[in-house]
C-alpha positions in Angstrom: 0.0 0.0 0.0 2.8 2.4 0.9 4.5 1.6 -2.4 1.3 2.5 -4.4 1.0 5.7 -2.4 4.6 6.6 -3.1 4.1 5.9 -6.8 1.0 8.2 -6.8 3.0 11.0 -5.1 5.9 10.6 -7.6 3.4 10.6 -10.5 1.6 13.7 -9.2 4.9 15.6 -8.8 6.0 14.6 -12.3 2.7 15.7 -13.8 2.6 19.0 -11.8 6.0 19.9 -13.2 4.5 20.0 -16.8 3.2 23.4 -17.6 2.0 25.0 -20.8 4.0 28.1 -21.7 2.4 30.6 -24.1 5.6 32.1 -25.4 8.5 29.6 -25.9 11.8 30.7 -24.5 14.4 31.7 -27.1 17.2 29.2 -27.5 20.3 29.6 -25.4 22.4 29.7 -28.5 22.3 31.5 -31.8 20.5 29.4 -34.4 22.4 28.5 -37.5 21.1 29.4 -41.0 20.3 25.8 -41.6 18.2 25.5 -38.4 16.2 28.6 -39.3 15.6 27.4 -42.8 14.2 24.1 -41.6 11.1 25.8 -40.1 11.0 28.9 -42.4 10.6 27.0 -45.7 8.2 24.5 -47.1 7.9 22.7 -50.5 4.5 22.4 -52.2 3.6 19.7 -54.7 2.8 21.9 -57.6 5.0 23.7 -60.2 2.5 26.5 -60.5 4.4 29.2 -58.6 1.8 31.9 -59.4 -0.9 29.7 -57.8 1.2 29.3 -54.7 2.0 33.0 -54.6 -1.7 33.8 -54.8 -2.3 31.4 -51.9 0.4 33.1 -49.8 -1.1 36.5 -50.6 -4.5 35.3 -49.5 -3.1 33.8 -46.3 -1.3 37.0 -45.4 -4.4 39.1 -46.0 -6.6 36.6 -44.1 -4.2 37.0 -41.1 -4.6 40.8 -41.1 -1.4 41.7 -43.0 -1.3 44.6 -45.4 0.7 43.6 -48.5 3.2 46.4 -49.2 5.0 44.9 -52.2 4.6 41.8 -54.5 6.9 41.1 -57.4 5.6 38.1 -59.4 8.8 37.8 -61.5 11.0 37.4 -58.4 8.4 35.6 -56.3 8.8 38.3 -53.6 6.1 39.4 -51.2 6.5 41.8 -48.3 3.7 42.5 -45.9 3.2 44.1 -42.4 0.6 43.6 -39.7 0.1 46.2 -36.9 -1.3 45.3 -33.5 -2.3 48.1 -31.0 -0.7 47.5 -27.6 -2.7 50.2 -25.9 -6.4 50.1 -25.1 -7.2 53.6 -26.4 -6.4 55.7 -29.4 -5.9 59.4 -28.9 -7.0 61.8 -31.5 -7.0 64.9 -29.3 -10.7 65.0 -28.7 -11.4 61.4 -27.6 -11.0 60.9 -23.8 -12.8 59.0 -21.2 -15.1 60.8 -18.8 -12.7 60.1 -15.9 -9.8 61.7 -17.9 -12.0 64.8 -18.5 -13.0 65.2 -14.8 -9.4 64.6 -13.7 -8.3 67.4 -16.1 -11.0 69.7 -14.8 -10.1 69.1 -11.1 -6.4 69.4 -11.8 -7.0 72.8 -13.4 -9.2 74.0 -10.5 -6.6 72.9 -7.9 -3.7 74.6 -9.7 -5.4 78.0 -10.3 -3.3 80.7 -8.9 -0.2 78.5 -8.6 2.9 79.1 -10.7 3.3 76.6 -13.5 6.7 74.9 -13.7 9.1 76.8 -15.9 10.7 73.7 -17.4 8.7 71.9 -20.1 7.7 68.3 -19.2 9.0 65.5 -21.3 6.2 63.8 -23.2 5.3 60.4 -21.8 6.5 57.6 -24.1 5.0 54.1 -24.0 4.8 50.9 -26.1 2.1 51.6 -28.6 2.2 49.3 -31.6 3.6 45.9 -32.4 4.5 45.5 -36.1 5.0 42.0 -37.6 6.8 42.2 -41.0 6.6 39.2 -43.3 9.0 38.6 -46.2 8.2 35.7 -48.5 10.1 34.2 -51.4 8.2 31.8 -53.7 10.3 30.0 -56.3 10.2 26.8 -58.4 12.0 23.8 -56.9 12.8 21.0 -59.3 10.3 20.3 -62.0 7.3 19.5 -59.9 7.4 21.6 -56.8 7.3 25.2 -55.5 9.4 26.3 -52.5 8.2 29.0 -50.1 10.4 30.6 -47.6 9.0 33.1 -45.1 10.6 35.1 -42.3 8.8 37.2 -39.7 10.3 40.1 -37.8 8.6 41.7 -34.9 9.0 45.4 -33.9 7.7 47.3 -31.0 7.0 51.0 -31.7 6.4 53.7 -29.1 3.6 56.3 -29.3 5.8 58.6 -31.4 6.6 55.8 -34.0 10.1 55.1 -32.9 11.3 51.5 -32.8 11.9 50.4 -29.2 12.6 46.7 -29.9 13.1 44.6 -33.0 13.7 40.8 -33.1 13.2 37.9 -35.5 10.4 35.5 -34.8 12.1 32.2 -34.0 9.2 30.1 -32.8 8.8 27.2 -35.2 5.1 26.9 -34.3 4.4 30.3 -35.8 5.8 29.1 -39.1 4.1 25.7 -38.9 0.7 27.4 -38.5 1.4 29.8 -41.4 2.3 26.9 -43.7 -0.8 25.0 -42.7 -2.9 28.0 -43.8 -0.9 28.3 -47.0 -1.4 24.6 -47.7 -5.2 25.1 -47.3 -4.9 28.2 -49.6 -3.1 26.1 -52.3 -5.9 23.5 -52.1 -8.6 26.2 -52.5 -6.7 27.8 -55.4 -6.5 24.5 -57.1 -10.2 24.0 -56.7 -10.8 27.5 -58.0 -12.7 28.7 -54.9 
């Protein structure tokens, strides 16, 4: 009985050590070019590069990307997706009622007091995440088309300056993208 109880405790400890992590940790070493290419490229069983390029364009647009450039002769596509990191967008006249009342009370309290002579620095904060996709679609052999994609993420502040920029190195992101492209190729072949 003690042995079964001990096994149950060991099993519980083993299972409790497994967690689901939303964002995988970056590798402790710099990835080689070959390692990156393994998850950044996929071969499709068609020699119709225009069909595959159209499927890639549709996939990017379905995922919320804005295509900035597409050169059919080179098989090059560049696109960007912007994600707002702040909950509100300021246009000068839009503000919450709480912000309006806070401004009114601050003005009432400060009447008659001297304003500071030094200008205040504008508050800067993380505002937008940009994800840039660069795709190369090219023939591979006589019966296949090769697609290579790379994603780069940038964090912009409220003034549009780049705060942070890094390549997306999570193989799952690329796997999900290629699954969608594969479905897009199927739809293009069926003329949907």
